[in-house]
Biotite code that builds the C-alpha atoms (Angstrom):
import biotite.structure as struc

atoms = struc.array([
    struc.Atom([21.117, 28.063, -20.936], chain_id="A", res_id=1, res_name="UNK", atom_name="CA", element="C"),
    struc.Atom([21.982, 24.657, -21.465], chain_id="A", res_id=2, res_name="UNK", atom_name="CA", element="C"),
    struc.Atom([21.654, 25.114, -25.132], chain_id="A", res_id=3, res_name="UNK", atom_name="CA", element="C"),
    struc.Atom([24.073, 27.986, -25.074], chain_id="A", res_id=4, res_name="UNK", atom_name="CA", element="C"),
    struc.Atom([26.736, 25.711, -23.638], chain_id="A", res_id=5, res_name="UNK", atom_name="CA", element="C"),
    struc.Atom([26.086, 22.623, -25.529], chain_id="A", res_id=6, res_name="UNK", atom_name="CA", element="C"),
    struc.Atom([27.341, 22.593, -29.516], chain_id="A", res_id=7, res_name="UNK", atom_name="CA", element="C"),
    struc.Atom([24.897, 22.357, -31.962], chain_id="A", res_id=8, res_name="UNK", atom_name="CA", element="C"),
    struc.Atom([26.598, 19.281, -33.575], chain_id="A", res_id=9, res_name="UNK", atom_name="CA", element="C"),
    struc.Atom([27.047, 15.492, -32.805], chain_id="A", res_id=10, res_name="UNK", atom_name="CA", element="C"),
    struc.Atom([29.281, 13.640, -32.539], chain_id="A", res_id=11, res_name="UNK", atom_name="CA", element="C"),
    struc.Atom([30.646, 12.645, -35.996], chain_id="A", res_id=12, res_name="UNK", atom_name="CA", element="C"),
    struc.Atom([33.252, 10.238, -37.394], chain_id="A", res_id=13, res_name="UNK", atom_name="CA", element="C"),
    struc.Atom([35.029, 13.136, -39.188], chain_id="A", res_id=14, res_name="UNK", atom_name="CA", element="C"),
    struc.Atom([35.350, 15.316, -35.609], chain_id="A", res_id=15, res_name="UNK", atom_name="CA", element="C"),
    struc.Atom([33.676, 13.078, -33.147], chain_id="A", res_id=16, res_name="UNK", atom_name="CA", element="C"),
    struc.Atom([36.913, 13.115, -30.499], chain_id="A", res_id=17, res_name="UNK", atom_name="CA", element="C"),
    struc.Atom([36.507, 16.978, -30.360], chain_id="A", res_id=18, res_name="UNK", atom_name="CA", element="C"),
    struc.Atom([33.034, 17.412, -30.197], chain_id="A", res_id=19, res_name="UNK", atom_name="CA", element="C"),
    struc.Atom([32.947, 14.823, -27.478], chain_id="A", res_id=20, res_name="UNK", atom_name="CA", element="C"),
    struc.Atom([35.897, 16.648, -25.598], chain_id="A", res_id=21, res_name="UNK", atom_name="CA", element="C"),
    struc.Atom([33.396, 19.807, -26.205], chain_id="A", res_id=22, res_name="UNK", atom_name="CA", element="C"),
    struc.Atom([30.423, 17.993, -24.653], chain_id="A", res_id=23, res_name="UNK", atom_name="CA", element="C"),
    struc.Atom([31.807, 16.487, -21.565], chain_id="A", res_id=24, res_name="UNK", atom_name="CA", element="C"),
    struc.Atom([33.840, 19.771, -20.690], chain_id="A", res_id=25, res_name="UNK", atom_name="CA", element="C"),
    struc.Atom([30.306, 21.778, -21.130], chain_id="A", res_id=26, res_name="UNK", atom_name="CA", element="C"),
    struc.Atom([28.475, 18.516, -19.055], chain_id="A", res_id=27, res_name="UNK", atom_name="CA", element="C"),
    struc.Atom([30.881, 19.035, -16.513], chain_id="A", res_id=28, res_name="UNK", atom_name="CA", element="C"),
    struc.Atom([30.603, 23.033, -16.290], chain_id="A", res_id=29, res_name="UNK", atom_name="CA", element="C"),
    struc.Atom([26.768, 22.444, -15.829], chain_id="A", res_id=30, res_name="UNK", atom_name="CA", element="C"),
    struc.Atom([27.477, 19.614, -13.166], chain_id="A", res_id=31, res_name="UNK", atom_name="CA", element="C"),
    struc.Atom([29.767, 22.188, -11.124], chain_id="A", res_id=32, res_name="UNK", atom_name="CA", element="C"),
    struc.Atom([27.048, 24.664, -11.293], chain_id="A", res_id=33, res_name="UNK", atom_name="CA", element="C"),
    struc.Atom([24.489, 22.359, -9.967], chain_id="A", res_id=34, res_name="UNK", atom_name="CA", element="C"),
    struc.Atom([26.683, 21.468, -7.224], chain_id="A", res_id=35, res_name="UNK", atom_name="CA", element="C"),
    struc.Atom([26.986, 24.939, -5.900], chain_id="A", res_id=36, res_name="UNK", atom_name="CA", element="C"),
    struc.Atom([23.417, 25.638, -6.372], chain_id="A", res_id=37, res_name="UNK", atom_name="CA", element="C"),
    struc.Atom([23.023, 22.412, -4.231], chain_id="A", res_id=38, res_name="UNK", atom_name="CA", element="C"),
    struc.Atom([25.624, 23.763, -1.952], chain_id="A", res_id=39, res_name="UNK", atom_name="CA", element="C"),
    struc.Atom([23.860, 27.017, -1.264], chain_id="A", res_id=40, res_name="UNK", atom_name="CA", element="C"),
    struc.Atom([20.569, 25.795, -0.293], chain_id="A", res_id=41, res_name="UNK", atom_name="CA", element="C"),
    struc.Atom([22.045, 23.332, 2.349], chain_id="A", res_id=42, res_name="UNK", atom_name="CA", element="C"),
    struc.Atom([24.174, 26.006, 3.636], chain_id="A", res_id=43, res_name="UNK", atom_name="CA", element="C"),
    struc.Atom([21.746, 28.581, 3.826], chain_id="A", res_id=44, res_name="UNK", atom_name="CA", element="C"),
    struc.Atom([19.661, 28.824, 7.323], chain_id="A", res_id=45, res_name="UNK", atom_name="CA", element="C"),
    struc.Atom([17.198, 31.329, 6.286], chain_id="A", res_id=46, res_name="UNK", atom_name="CA", element="C"),
    struc.Atom([13.956, 29.076, 6.073], chain_id="A", res_id=47, res_name="UNK", atom_name="CA", element="C"),
    struc.Atom([15.301, 26.946, 8.434], chain_id="A", res_id=48, res_name="UNK", atom_name="CA", element="C"),
    struc.Atom([13.063, 28.520, 11.589], chain_id="A", res_id=49, res_name="UNK", atom_name="CA", element="C"),
    struc.Atom([9.883, 28.689, 9.941], chain_id="A", res_id=50, res_name="UNK", atom_name="CA", element="C"),
    struc.Atom([10.576, 24.653, 8.461], chain_id="A", res_id=51, res_name="UNK", atom_name="CA", element="C"),
    struc.Atom([11.309, 23.455, 12.374], chain_id="A", res_id=52, res_name="UNK", atom_name="CA", element="C"),
    struc.Atom([8.066, 25.632, 13.408], chain_id="A", res_id=53, res_name="UNK", atom_name="CA", element="C"),
    struc.Atom([6.145, 24.130, 10.846], chain_id="A", res_id=54, res_name="UNK", atom_name="CA", element="C"),
    struc.Atom([7.175, 20.748, 11.799], chain_id="A", res_id=55, res_name="UNK", atom_name="CA", element="C"),
    struc.Atom([6.440, 21.479, 15.410], chain_id="A", res_id=56, res_name="UNK", atom_name="CA", element="C"),
    struc.Atom([3.060, 22.617, 14.665], chain_id="A", res_id=57, res_name="UNK", atom_name="CA", element="C"),
    struc.Atom([2.507, 19.587, 12.181], chain_id="A", res_id=58, res_name="UNK", atom_name="CA", element="C"),
    struc.Atom([3.522, 17.299, 15.204], chain_id="A", res_id=59, res_name="UNK", atom_name="CA", element="C"),
    struc.Atom([1.124, 19.261, 17.715], chain_id="A", res_id=60, res_name="UNK", atom_name="CA", element="C"),
    struc.Atom([-2.125, 18.774, 15.184], chain_id="A", res_id=61, res_name="UNK", atom_name="CA", element="C"),
    struc.Atom([-1.326, 15.173, 14.962], chain_id="A", res_id=62, res_name="UNK", atom_name="CA", element="C"),
    struc.Atom([-1.160, 14.426, 18.538], chain_id="A", res_id=63, res_name="UNK", atom_name="CA", element="C"),
    struc.Atom([-4.461, 16.504, 19.290], chain_id="A", res_id=64, res_name="UNK", atom_name="CA", element="C"),
    struc.Atom([-6.274, 14.545, 16.332], chain_id="A", res_id=65, res_name="UNK", atom_name="CA", element="C"),
    struc.Atom([-4.956, 11.446, 17.941], chain_id="A", res_id=66, res_name="UNK", atom_name="CA", element="C"),
    struc.Atom([-5.803, 12.501, 21.507], chain_id="A", res_id=67, res_name="UNK", atom_name="CA", element="C"),
    struc.Atom([-9.322, 13.607, 20.490], chain_id="A", res_id=68, res_name="UNK", atom_name="CA", element="C"),
    struc.Atom([-10.348, 10.730, 18.632], chain_id="A", res_id=69, res_name="UNK", atom_name="CA", element="C"),
    struc.Atom([-9.245, 8.347, 21.983], chain_id="A", res_id=70, res_name="UNK", atom_name="CA", element="C"),
    struc.Atom([-11.330, 10.754, 23.869], chain_id="A", res_id=71, res_name="UNK", atom_name="CA", element="C"),
    struc.Atom([-14.281, 10.571, 21.549], chain_id="A", res_id=72, res_name="UNK", atom_name="CA", element="C"),
    struc.Atom([-13.972, 6.624, 21.655], chain_id="A", res_id=73, res_name="UNK", atom_name="CA", element="C"),
    struc.Atom([-14.024, 7.181, 25.340], chain_id="A", res_id=74, res_name="UNK", atom_name="CA", element="C"),
    struc.Atom([-16.575, 9.454, 25.774], chain_id="A", res_id=75, res_name="UNK", atom_name="CA", element="C"),
    struc.Atom([-19.045, 7.586, 23.707], chain_id="A", res_id=76, res_name="UNK", atom_name="CA", element="C"),
    struc.Atom([-18.584, 4.123, 25.346], chain_id="A", res_id=77, res_name="UNK", atom_name="CA", element="C"),
    struc.Atom([-19.589, 6.099, 28.555], chain_id="A", res_id=78, res_name="UNK", atom_name="CA", element="C"),
    struc.Atom([-22.531, 8.092, 27.642], chain_id="A", res_id=79, res_name="UNK", atom_name="CA", element="C"),
    struc.Atom([-24.757, 5.075, 26.956], chain_id="A", res_id=80, res_name="UNK", atom_name="CA", element="C"),
    struc.Atom([-23.904, 3.553, 30.356], chain_id="A", res_id=81, res_name="UNK", atom_name="CA", element="C"),
    struc.Atom([-24.576, 6.506, 32.336], chain_id="A", res_id=82, res_name="UNK", atom_name="CA", element="C"),
    struc.Atom([-28.023, 7.408, 30.197], chain_id="A", res_id=83, res_name="UNK", atom_name="CA", element="C"),
    struc.Atom([-29.242, 4.141, 31.218], chain_id="A", res_id=84, res_name="UNK", atom_name="CA", element="C"),
    struc.Atom([-28.347, 4.409, 34.645], chain_id="A", res_id=85, res_name="UNK", atom_name="CA", element="C"),
    struc.Atom([-29.866, 7.555, 34.934], chain_id="A", res_id=86, res_name="UNK", atom_name="CA", element="C"),
    struc.Atom([-33.386, 6.617, 33.473], chain_id="A", res_id=87, res_name="UNK", atom_name="CA", element="C"),
    struc.Atom([-33.859, 3.161, 34.774], chain_id="A", res_id=88, res_name="UNK", atom_name="CA", element="C"),
    struc.Atom([-33.893, 2.710, 38.413], chain_id="A", res_id=89, res_name="UNK", atom_name="CA", element="C"),
    struc.Atom([-31.143, 1.018, 40.434], chain_id="A", res_id=90, res_name="UNK", atom_name="CA", element="C"),
    struc.Atom([-32.179, -2.162, 42.165], chain_id="A", res_id=91, res_name="UNK", atom_name="CA", element="C"),
    struc.Atom([-31.095, -1.490, 45.052], chain_id="A", res_id=92, res_name="UNK", atom_name="CA", element="C"),
    struc.Atom([-32.899, 1.756, 45.148], chain_id="A", res_id=93, res_name="UNK", atom_name="CA", element="C"),
    struc.Atom([-36.093, -0.272, 43.887], chain_id="A", res_id=94, res_name="UNK", atom_name="CA", element="C"),
    struc.Atom([-36.134, -2.645, 46.589], chain_id="A", res_id=95, res_name="UNK", atom_name="CA", element="C"),
    struc.Atom([-35.976, 0.319, 49.626], chain_id="A", res_id=96, res_name="UNK", atom_name="CA", element="C"),
    struc.Atom([-39.209, 1.802, 48.566], chain_id="A", res_id=97, res_name="UNK", atom_name="CA", element="C"),
])
């Protein structure tokens, strides 16, 4: 598509000024097309809801992962002590016998 707009000859000493003007006009035209496409992408709101939902789901997933890791550490810290309490007799119960 760009090849169709740009001239086939490069600027030379003979027709350098004219060719440079043609190249500049073609580049300016391409830049305006690119600007229009980018503007259309920014203005359209068709996919905005989907992106917002995806961001919310990602944030919930990150929060759940962080909470589960913290909970796992707390559970692992609590289980050995509770297991030791249930297996080993407590000193106050041993003296009551």
